[in-house]
C-alpha positions, -999 to +999 in steps of 0.1 A: +311-001+586+282+004+613+261+015+586+268-015+565+282+004+537+314-010+525+315+010+491+345+026+502+358+008+527+390-002+511+398+036+502+393+044+537+418+019+551+442+030+525+437+065+540+444+056+573+476+038+561+460+002+571+478-013+539+516-014+538+529-028+503+568-032+502+576-026+463+610-047+469+581-080+482+565-067+447+595-073+425+605-102+441+573-123+441+569-114+403+605-125+396+598-155+418+566-166+401+586-169+369+613-191+381+591-212+401+570-221+372+598-228+350+611-253+380+575-267+383+569-271+349+605-289+343+599-314+376+566-321+363+581-334+329+605-356+350+576-381+358+548-389+384+553-385+424+579-408+436+595-409+405+636-410+412+642-388+382+618-364+397+631-370+431+666-356+420+653-325+406+632-317+436+666-320+454+681-297+431+650-274+434+661-276+472+693-266+469+683-236+442+661-222+467+684-221+495+708-206+472+684-183+457+675-170+491+707-165+509+730-157+476+707-140+449+682-121+468+706-100+487+723-092+451+689-088+438+681-061+467+711-040+458+701-040+422+664-028+435+682-002+454+702+009+424+671+012+401+646+023+426+648+060+412+647+052+372+615+028+380+601+052+407+568+057+384+564+020+377+568+014+416+541+040+424+514+022+400+525-013+414+519+000+450+488+018+442+473-017+427+487-040+452+470-015+481+436-019+460+412-046+459+408-038+421+416-064+393+436-053+362+422-059+330+441-072+301 
């Protein structure tokens, strides 16, 4: 860093265990993004901000979110533990990707 050469900085940080990636959080985030997108699109279709139909669905989402955090998340964690070994290679690849600054090319 003192020489202002940042080409290998990310690799050096990873080697020093400066990046901690939790595979369970990766899985939870991926699933959560899909579900949140569905809820958001559904709520947007219910009208403009302040519309009573939209407010009703926002209320449903709040209830769902609490239920998902306190009931569904622990069940998902148990499933994660049960599937950890069969999907170890995929988790290793995800962990390497999320530890880096590289972008996936599709």
